N, CA, C and O of each residue as an XYZ file, in Angstrom:
632
protein
N     -53.675   -161.949    -18.551
C     -54.675   -162.997    -18.778
C     -55.629   -162.472    -19.882
O     -55.993   -161.296    -19.894
N     -55.987   -163.295    -20.722
C     -56.966   -162.935    -21.853
C     -58.362   -163.201    -21.278
O     -58.662   -164.194    -20.616
N     -59.212   -162.155    -21.624
C     -60.618   -162.177    -21.319
C     -61.300   -163.220    -22.261
O     -61.011   -163.090    -23.451
N     -62.124   -164.195    -21.948
C     -62.740   -165.042    -22.773
C     -64.119   -164.877    -23.052
O     -64.714   -165.747    -23.689
N     -64.731   -163.794    -22.620
C     -66.122   -163.364    -22.931
C     -66.273   -162.523    -24.082
O     -67.300   -161.849    -24.150
N     -65.327   -162.441    -25.101
C     -65.385   -161.696    -26.176
C     -65.035   -162.450    -27.438
O     -64.063   -163.206    -27.442
N     -65.797   -162.273    -28.525
C     -65.518   -163.018    -29.751
C     -64.499   -162.162    -30.704
O     -64.036   -161.085    -30.330
N     -64.223   -162.698    -31.859
C     -63.180   -161.948    -32.706
C     -63.595   -160.586    -33.077
O     -62.756   -159.765    -33.448
N     -64.866   -160.302    -32.994
C     -65.345   -158.954    -33.308
C     -65.439   -158.050    -32.030
O     -65.980   -156.947    -32.102
N     -64.905   -158.528    -30.855
C     -64.900   -157.829    -29.711
C     -66.299   -157.675    -29.065
O     -66.556   -156.767    -28.274
N     -67.150   -158.585    -29.437
C     -68.508   -158.497    -28.982
C     -68.639   -159.639    -27.846
O     -67.937   -160.650    -27.878
N     -69.563   -159.400    -26.877
C     -69.755   -160.295    -25.808
C     -70.193   -161.751    -26.281
O     -70.948   -161.871    -27.246
N     -69.759   -162.739    -25.662
C     -70.156   -164.045    -25.974
C     -70.176   -164.932    -24.601
O     -69.570   -164.653    -23.567
N     -70.938   -165.964    -24.811
C     -70.956   -166.977    -23.684
C     -69.737   -167.934    -23.903
O     -69.578   -168.510    -24.979
N     -68.956   -168.071    -22.940
C     -67.791   -168.987    -23.070
C     -68.270   -170.360    -23.271
O     -69.190   -170.815    -22.592
N     -67.609   -171.102    -24.281
C     -67.852   -172.371    -24.601
C     -67.060   -173.296    -23.668
O     -65.835   -173.327    -23.780
N     -67.717   -174.088    -22.712
C     -67.154   -174.961    -21.840
C     -67.167   -176.434    -22.094
O     -66.878   -177.280    -21.248
N     -67.563   -176.696    -23.448
C     -67.706   -178.113    -23.869
C     -66.479   -178.857    -23.558
O     -66.654   -179.976    -23.076
N     -65.238   -178.449    -23.744
C     -64.088   -179.295    -23.599
C     -63.623   -179.249    -22.138
O     -62.660   -179.957    -21.845
N     -64.152   -178.555    -21.261
C     -63.656   -178.529    -19.860
C     -64.041   -179.920    -19.238
O     -64.963   -180.621    -19.654
N     -63.228   -180.221    -18.204
C     -63.544   -181.398    -17.358
C     -64.552   -181.051    -16.366
O     -64.627   -179.930    -15.862
N     -65.379   -182.092    -16.070
C     -66.374   -182.016    -15.039
C     -65.596   -182.178    -13.651
O     -64.887   -183.171    -13.482
N     -65.707   -181.345    -12.802
C     -65.066   -181.377    -11.518
C     -65.908   -180.846    -10.394
O     -66.795   -180.022    -10.618
N     -65.654   -181.295     -9.199
C     -66.344   -180.771     -8.114
C     -65.874   -179.293     -7.846
O     -64.682   -178.996     -7.755
N     -66.850   -178.435     -7.732
C     -66.566   -177.039     -7.492
C     -67.352   -176.351     -6.348
O     -68.545   -176.586     -6.154
N     -66.629   -175.499     -5.610
C     -67.324   -174.756     -4.589
C     -66.904   -173.335     -4.638
O     -65.836   -173.028     -5.166
N     -67.764   -172.379     -4.066
C     -67.390   -171.015     -3.970
C     -68.149   -170.465     -2.776
O     -69.307   -170.766     -2.486
N     -67.361   -169.621     -2.118
C     -67.949   -168.961     -0.949
C     -67.884   -167.535     -0.938
O     -66.767   -167.048     -1.115
N     -68.956   -166.684     -0.748
C     -68.797   -165.234     -0.807
C     -69.517   -164.671      0.576
O     -70.280   -165.306      1.303
N     -69.117   -163.464      0.722
C     -69.530   -162.785      1.935
C     -69.873   -161.350      1.557
O     -69.274   -160.755      0.661
N     -70.892   -160.798      2.300
C     -71.271   -159.340      2.251
C     -71.652   -158.968      3.690
O     -71.836   -159.823      4.556
N     -71.760   -157.673      3.898
C     -72.072   -157.050      5.179
C     -73.228   -156.030      4.922
O     -73.344   -155.382      3.882
N     -74.085   -155.967      6.016
C     -75.201   -154.981      5.962
C     -74.821   -154.128      7.236
O     -74.780   -154.659      8.346
N     -74.579   -152.951      7.065
C     -74.246   -152.058      8.233
C     -75.604   -151.252      8.506
O     -76.280   -150.783      7.590
N     -75.898   -151.152      9.724
C     -77.098   -150.709     10.282
C     -77.087   -150.057     11.629
O     -76.068   -150.147     12.314
N     -78.195   -149.373     12.089
C     -78.195   -148.863     13.400
C     -78.143   -150.053     14.492
O     -78.703   -151.114     14.217
N     -77.563   -149.911     15.567
C     -77.602   -151.087     16.466
C     -79.058   -151.502     16.821
O     -79.271   -152.694     17.043
N     -80.035   -150.640     16.887
C     -81.397   -150.821     17.262
C     -82.039   -151.722     16.084
O     -82.889   -152.579     16.330
N     -81.587   -151.469     14.862
C     -82.135   -152.296     13.806
C     -81.668   -153.706     13.934
O     -82.451   -154.647     13.809
N     -80.396   -153.860     14.184
C     -79.831   -155.226     14.312
C     -80.437   -155.920     15.486
O     -80.609   -157.137     15.427
N     -80.773   -155.242     16.550
C     -81.353   -155.762     17.761
C     -82.783   -156.303     17.431
O     -83.199   -157.379     17.860
N     -83.472   -155.485     16.656
C     -84.857   -155.821     16.190
C     -84.927   -157.082     15.366
O     -85.796   -157.930     15.570
N     -83.940   -157.205     14.368
C     -83.829   -158.338     13.587
C     -83.531   -159.627     14.445
O     -84.117   -160.692     14.249
N     -82.613   -159.446     15.370
C     -82.279   -160.628     16.264
C     -83.370   -161.076     17.103
O     -83.494   -162.276     17.351
N     -84.226   -160.149     17.594
C     -85.289   -160.379     18.529
C     -86.627   -160.655     17.789
O     -87.642   -160.846     18.460
N     -86.666   -160.683     16.451
C     -87.868   -160.835     15.728
C     -88.966   -159.715     15.827
O     -90.184   -159.891     15.805
N     -88.267   -158.495     15.944
C     -89.170   -157.279     16.082
C     -89.403   -156.553     14.864
O     -89.774   -155.382     14.938
N     -89.208   -157.174     13.625
C     -89.481   -156.559     12.374
C     -90.916   -156.992     12.013
O     -91.285   -158.160     12.134
N     -91.728   -155.975     11.554
C     -93.148   -156.249     11.398
C     -93.394   -157.301     10.180
O     -94.309   -158.121     10.255
N     -92.607   -157.240      9.157
C     -92.626   -158.148      8.055
C     -92.402   -159.646      8.313
O     -92.773   -160.510      7.519
N     -91.775   -159.898      9.465
C     -91.480   -161.303      9.833
C     -90.056   -161.619     10.167
O     -89.275   -160.737     10.523
N     -89.734   -162.816     10.058
C     -88.365   -163.394     10.402
C     -87.427   -162.987      9.305
O     -87.394   -163.673      8.283
N     -86.664   -161.930      9.427
C     -85.858   -161.444      8.500
C     -84.674   -162.395      8.021
O     -84.288   -162.444      6.853
N     -84.245   -163.003      8.874
C     -83.046   -163.989      8.426
C     -83.623   -165.207      7.767
O     -83.021   -165.783      6.860
N     -84.774   -165.593      8.214
C     -85.350   -166.859      7.480
C     -85.675   -166.401      6.035
O     -85.324   -167.053      5.052
N     -86.313   -165.328      5.972
C     -86.621   -164.834      4.516
C     -85.469   -164.559      3.693
O     -85.528   -164.809      2.489
N     -84.346   -164.033      4.250
C     -83.190   -163.732      3.600
C     -82.518   -164.902      3.168
O     -81.889   -164.915      2.110
N     -82.618   -165.980      3.985
C     -81.922   -167.317      3.648
C     -82.534   -167.853      2.533
O     -81.808   -168.255      1.623
N     -83.936   -167.950      2.414
C     -84.642   -168.467      1.331
C     -84.397   -167.484     -0.044
O     -84.280   -167.972     -1.168
N     -84.350   -166.300      0.177
C     -83.935   -165.462     -0.932
C     -82.630   -165.783     -1.534
O     -82.544   -165.895     -2.757
N     -81.605   -165.940     -0.766
C     -80.219   -166.366     -1.026
C     -80.276   -167.628     -1.951
O     -79.797   -167.627     -3.085
N     -80.832   -168.589     -1.440
C     -80.979   -169.906     -2.082
C     -81.664   -169.782     -3.432
O     -81.198   -170.335     -4.429
N     -82.720   -169.088     -3.457
C     -83.566   -168.853     -4.660
C     -82.705   -168.152     -5.734
O     -82.742   -168.504     -6.913
N     -81.979   -167.211     -5.308
C     -81.157   -166.356     -6.195
C     -79.987   -167.128     -6.795
O     -79.689   -167.023     -7.985
N     -79.334   -167.907     -5.933
C     -78.251   -168.731     -6.430
C     -78.642   -169.707     -7.468
O     -77.891   -169.928     -8.418
N     -79.854   -170.341     -7.324
C     -80.342   -171.211     -8.261
C     -80.799   -170.522     -9.607
O     -80.838   -171.175    -10.650
N     -81.137   -169.215     -9.559
C     -81.516   -168.437    -10.751
C     -80.510   -167.569    -11.317
O     -80.809   -166.771    -12.206
N     -79.316   -167.672    -10.852
C     -78.292   -166.658    -11.258
C     -78.191   -166.487    -12.796
O     -78.147   -165.374    -13.320
N     -78.158   -167.597    -13.459
C     -77.963   -167.516    -14.998
C     -79.211   -166.909    -15.667
O     -79.179   -166.674    -16.875
N     -80.115   -166.693    -15.064
C     -81.382   -166.060    -15.558
C     -81.230   -164.550    -15.731
O     -81.943   -163.957    -16.542
N     -80.323   -163.914    -14.994
C     -80.116   -162.468    -15.014
C     -78.702   -162.018    -15.149
O     -78.488   -160.816    -15.302
N     -77.704   -162.878    -15.106
C     -76.351   -162.508    -15.386
C     -76.169   -163.101    -16.732
O     -76.127   -164.320    -16.895
N     -76.053   -162.168    -17.779
C     -76.099   -162.599    -19.228
C     -75.159   -163.709    -19.589
O     -75.593   -164.633    -20.277
N     -73.951   -163.705    -19.201
C     -72.987   -164.673    -19.675
C     -72.768   -165.847    -18.704
O     -71.850   -166.619    -18.980
N     -73.461   -166.060    -17.662
C     -73.423   -166.993    -16.657
C     -74.115   -168.285    -17.243
O     -75.219   -168.171    -17.776
N     -73.515   -169.458    -17.157
C     -73.927   -170.626    -17.504
C     -74.992   -171.119    -16.473
O     -74.847   -170.929    -15.266
N     -76.099   -171.777    -17.025
C     -77.060   -172.483    -16.034
C     -76.330   -173.682    -15.511
O     -75.803   -174.483    -16.282
N     -76.294   -173.817    -14.163
C     -75.574   -174.921    -13.466
C     -76.615   -175.781    -12.725
O     -77.729   -175.326    -12.464
N     -76.232   -177.050    -12.383
C     -76.941   -177.954    -11.551
C     -76.323   -177.771    -10.159
O     -75.437   -178.511     -9.733
N     -76.829   -176.767     -9.493
C     -76.300   -176.503     -8.122
C     -76.727   -177.679     -7.308
O     -77.872   -178.129     -7.282
N     -75.611   -178.171     -6.591
C     -75.826   -179.425     -5.785
C     -76.104   -179.101     -4.255
O     -76.712   -179.860     -3.501
N     -75.577   -177.873     -3.904
C     -75.711   -177.484     -2.387
C     -75.520   -176.023     -2.224
O     -74.670   -175.413     -2.874
N     -76.342   -175.430     -1.320
C     -76.221   -174.000     -0.963
C     -76.410   -173.899      0.484
O     -77.429   -174.342      1.014
N     -75.373   -173.275      1.216
C     -75.527   -173.094      2.656
C     -75.432   -171.574      2.866
O     -74.576   -170.947      2.241
N     -76.232   -170.979      3.676
C     -76.233   -169.577      4.052
C     -76.146   -169.422      5.537
O     -76.882   -170.070      6.281
N     -75.185   -168.506      6.013
C     -74.932   -168.321      7.392
C     -74.924   -166.843      7.715
O     -74.477   -166.006      6.931
N     -75.403   -166.574      8.823
C     -75.520   -165.099      9.254
C     -74.642   -164.962     10.529
O     -74.562   -165.900     11.323
N     -74.032   -163.876     10.706
C     -73.314   -163.532     11.954
C     -73.397   -162.084     12.177
O     -74.005   -161.382     11.368
N     -72.826   -161.580     13.226
C     -72.815   -160.004     13.401
C     -71.814   -159.701     14.443
O     -71.356   -160.549     15.208
N     -71.481   -158.383     14.436
C     -70.522   -157.912     15.414
C     -70.982   -157.473     16.703
O     -70.229   -156.894     17.486
N     -72.255   -157.737     16.970
C     -72.856   -157.389     18.223
C     -73.156   -155.910     18.299
O     -73.609   -155.449     19.347
N     -72.928   -155.130     17.238
C     -73.231   -153.648     17.323
C     -74.131   -153.125     16.135
O     -75.291   -152.742     16.288
N     -73.453   -153.158     14.931
C     -74.103   -152.507     13.907
C     -73.827   -153.240     12.550
O     -74.177   -152.637     11.535
N     -73.270   -154.413     12.417
C     -73.126   -155.072     11.239
C     -73.549   -156.403     11.319
O     -73.361   -157.102     12.315
N     -74.202   -156.834     10.139
C     -74.755   -158.183     10.046
C     -73.989   -158.749      8.930
O     -73.815   -158.047      7.934
N     -73.495   -159.975      8.981
C     -72.663   -160.595      8.036
C     -73.386   -161.724      7.407
O     -74.063   -162.485      8.097
N     -73.259   -161.875      6.019
C     -73.918   -162.923      5.275
C     -72.767   -163.749      4.582
O     -71.878   -163.149      3.977
N     -72.781   -165.001      4.660
C     -71.804   -165.828      3.964
C     -72.672   -167.031      3.303
O     -73.524   -167.674      3.916
N     -72.336   -167.205      2.058
C     -73.002   -168.355      1.293
C     -71.878   -169.229      0.764
O     -70.811   -168.726      0.411
N     -72.096   -170.450      0.710
C     -71.329   -171.515     -0.005
C     -72.204   -172.292     -0.869
O     -73.231   -172.862     -0.501
N     -71.684   -172.271     -2.134
C     -72.418   -173.014     -3.213
C     -71.589   -174.058     -3.862
O     -70.406   -173.826     -4.111
N     -72.166   -175.244     -4.162
C     -71.458   -176.307     -4.654
C     -72.174   -176.923     -5.962
O     -73.393   -176.904     -6.132
N     -71.251   -177.464     -6.848
C     -71.820   -178.069     -8.079
C     -70.699   -179.090     -8.422
O     -69.570   -179.035     -7.934
N     -71.123   -180.032     -9.315
C     -70.138   -180.861    -10.090
C     -70.442   -180.518    -11.473
O     -71.527   -180.852    -11.949
N     -69.533   -179.847    -12.195
C     -69.740   -179.360    -13.542
C     -68.472   -178.897    -14.180
O     -67.355   -179.145    -13.726
N     -68.731   -178.167    -15.332
C     -67.571   -177.677    -16.241
C     -67.325   -176.191    -15.928
O     -66.453   -175.598    -16.563
N     -67.969   -175.619    -15.081
C     -67.672   -174.179    -14.733
C     -68.055   -174.010    -13.321
O     -68.905   -174.726    -12.792
N     -67.363   -172.961    -12.644
C     -67.610   -172.615    -11.289
C     -68.844   -171.949    -10.918
O     -69.644   -171.533    -11.756
N     -69.019   -171.835     -9.505
C     -70.103   -171.278     -8.993
C     -69.922   -169.938     -8.093
O     -70.631   -169.624     -7.136
N     -68.886   -169.265     -8.577
C     -68.572   -168.019     -7.989
C     -69.663   -167.103     -8.022
O     -69.991   -166.555     -6.970
N     -70.350   -166.829     -9.221
C     -71.401   -165.988     -9.342
C     -72.604   -166.332     -8.672
O     -73.373   -165.420     -8.367
N     -72.900   -167.571     -8.382
C     -74.023   -168.008     -7.696
C     -73.877   -167.657     -6.106
O     -74.833   -167.322     -5.407
N     -72.588   -167.780     -5.664
C     -72.380   -167.519     -4.290
C     -72.356   -165.985     -4.033
O     -72.715   -165.516     -2.953
N     -71.906   -165.207     -5.097
C     -71.999   -163.672     -4.957
C     -73.412   -163.140     -4.920
O     -73.810   -162.231     -4.192
N     -74.175   -163.881     -5.874
C     -75.515   -163.543     -6.042
C     -76.394   -163.868     -4.814
O     -77.257   -163.103     -4.383
N     -76.098   -165.051     -4.304
C     -76.720   -165.433     -2.981
C     -76.648   -164.348     -1.874
O     -77.665   -163.985     -1.282
N     -75.485   -163.869     -1.625
C     -75.230   -163.022     -0.429
C     -75.851   -161.745     -0.884
O     -76.442   -161.098     -0.019
N     -75.813   -161.269     -2.118
C     -76.381   -160.010     -2.618
C     -77.920   -160.042     -2.370
O     -78.466   -159.091     -1.811
N     -78.549   -161.026     -2.743
C     -79.984   -161.242     -2.596
C     -80.346   -161.242     -1.225
O     -81.289   -160.536     -0.867
N     -79.667   -162.004     -0.332
C     -79.930   -161.986      1.037
C     -79.898   -160.477      1.635
O     -80.752   -160.083      2.429
N     -78.868   -159.708      1.190
C     -78.631   -158.467      1.865
C     -79.777   -157.474      1.441
O     -80.284   -156.661      2.215
N     -80.140   -157.643      0.064
C     -81.256   -156.794     -0.519
C     -82.547   -157.132      0.176
O     -83.408   -156.277      0.381
N     -82.672   -158.429      0.545
C     -83.877   -158.771      1.229
C     -84.017   -158.307      2.606
O     -85.117   -157.990      3.061
N     -82.924   -158.256      3.293
C     -82.679   -157.655      4.622
C     -83.116   -156.188      4.558
O     -83.921   -155.700      5.350
N     -82.528   -155.524      3.562
C     -82.785   -154.064      3.312
C     -84.273   -153.874      3.131
O     -84.861   -153.010      3.782
N     -84.937   -154.697      2.217
C     -86.328   -154.582      1.858
C     -87.119   -154.680      3.088
O     -87.975   -153.824      3.313
N     -86.911   -155.650      3.909
C     -87.692   -156.019      5.126
C     -87.555   -154.895      6.259
O     -88.438   -154.672      7.087
N     -86.416   -154.261      6.192
C     -86.141   -153.233      7.348
C     -86.186   -151.769      6.968
O     -86.060   -150.868      7.797
N     -86.373   -151.578      5.675
C     -86.334   -150.198      5.185
C     -87.355   -149.201      5.833
O     -87.137   -147.991      5.895
N     -88.439   -149.780      6.289
C     -89.448   -148.960      7.015
C     -88.968   -148.347      8.259
O     -89.480   -147.324      8.712
N     -87.914   -149.009      8.860
C     -87.363   -148.513     10.124
C     -85.964   -147.846      9.922
O     -85.520   -147.048     10.747
N     -85.299   -148.201      8.810
C     -84.014   -147.540      8.465
C     -83.716   -147.474      6.993
O     -83.560   -148.516      6.355
N     -83.643   -146.447      6.504
C     -83.431   -146.335      5.043
C     -81.837   -146.256      4.702
O     -81.397   -146.580      3.599
N     -81.132   -145.850      5.632
C     -79.702   -145.599      5.329
C     -78.757   -146.793      5.610
O     -77.548   -146.665      5.801
N     -79.395   -147.904      5.614
C     -78.486   -149.180      5.775
C     -77.580   -149.191      4.616
O     -77.972   -148.805      3.515
N     -76.278   -149.656      4.837
C     -75.272   -149.873      3.710
C     -75.061   -151.374      3.586
O     -75.058   -152.188      4.510
N     -74.875   -151.616      2.211
C     -74.454   -153.027      1.837
C     -73.137   -153.038      1.186
O     -72.847   -152.307      0.238
N     -72.253   -154.001      1.797
C     -70.941   -154.101      1.175
C     -69.985   -153.889      2.304
O     -70.293   -153.373      3.377
N     -68.830   -154.318      1.985
C     -68.244   -154.887      0.758
C     -68.725   -156.264      0.456
O     -69.007   -157.045      1.365
N     -68.826   -156.581     -0.825
C     -69.220   -157.980     -1.065
C     -68.062   -158.553     -1.856
O     -67.606   -157.950     -2.827
N     -67.579   -159.739     -1.434
C     -66.459   -160.317     -2.079
C     -66.569   -161.924     -2.158
O     -67.415   -162.557     -1.526
N     -65.733   -162.432     -2.903
C     -65.542   -163.835     -3.184
C     -64.484   -164.246     -2.033
O     -63.388   -163.690     -1.957
N     -64.843   -165.133     -1.256
C     -63.941   -165.701     -0.139
C     -63.002   -166.705     -0.715
O     -61.784   -166.669     -0.537
N     -63.667   -167.648     -1.450
C     -62.882   -168.744     -1.866
C     -63.490   -169.545     -3.126
O     -64.672   -169.394     -3.437
N     -62.723   -170.309     -3.758
C     -63.291   -171.190     -4.778
C     -62.449   -172.282     -4.912
O     -61.254   -172.136     -4.656
N     -62.948   -173.519     -5.327
C     -62.229   -174.679     -5.491
C     -62.720   -175.300     -6.820
O     -63.804   -175.041     -7.343
N     -61.779   -176.157     -7.304
C     -62.134   -176.820     -8.652
C     -61.773   -176.085     -9.906
O     -61.592   -174.870     -9.831
N     -61.656   -176.684    -11.013
C     -61.570   -176.142    -12.303
C     -60.048   -175.927    -12.597
O     -59.181   -176.020    -11.728
N     -59.814   -175.633    -13.900
C     -58.503   -175.538    -14.516
C     -57.675   -174.428    -13.849
O     -56.452   -174.554    -13.797
N     -58.257   -173.394    -13.361
C     -57.540   -172.214    -12.710
C     -57.209   -172.565    -11.332
O     -56.525   -171.753    -10.709
N     -57.564   -173.594    -10.777
C     -57.250   -173.980     -9.381
C     -58.023   -173.201     -8.413
O     -58.980   -172.480     -8.699
N     -57.504   -173.412     -7.163
C     -58.189   -172.775     -5.944
C     -57.874   -171.324     -5.733
O     -56.828   -170.852     -6.178
N     -58.780   -170.571     -5.041
C     -58.667   -169.226     -4.803
C     -58.966   -169.102     -3.301
O     -59.857   -169.806     -2.826
N     -58.245   -168.211     -2.491
C     -58.626   -167.912     -1.182
C     -58.387   -166.374     -1.025
O     -57.288   -165.895     -1.302
N     -59.360   -165.653     -0.606
C     -59.278   -164.246     -0.399
C     -58.340   -163.964      0.804
O     -58.467   -164.545      1.882
N     -57.381   -163.025      0.543
C     -56.457   -162.739      1.636
C     -56.586   -161.165      1.838
O     -56.251   -160.375      0.955
N     -57.074   -160.791      3.011
C     -57.198   -159.430      3.311
C     -55.867   -158.789      3.580
O     -54.927   -159.446      4.028
N     -55.786   -157.516      3.311
C     -54.521   -156.688      3.365
C     -53.996   -156.581      4.823
O     -52.971   -155.943      5.065
């Protein structure tokens, strides 16, 4: 597959999507924040001094998804039509973040979904770093995408 983000001189360019069809598109991404069981417990019980960690992380994810094109250089600004962020955990030491982003447009929202979960994870780290500095973020991955000329994608674990 040929990469489309380079011009004839081999320099980066923003892909021209003028001739692409407008379609309904979705993307879902996921990341994990690994932490001490006590940190996860404090997040769940509202015991973090800075406030409701998951509520703040959810807002951060939504804000980041809407602003993705402002700091990912070749990413197109998109009219995001929906963003949903969900949290889960393994009951021990891992917090899961999933985001689903939707648009109707000429290019997909994979970067917006990946940015959303990353921003949420970084917000959780920021809010909890006073009690634990060695939290680990990742892996971060695209779970699925729909729409567009390249068709649908579904992550398949090994």
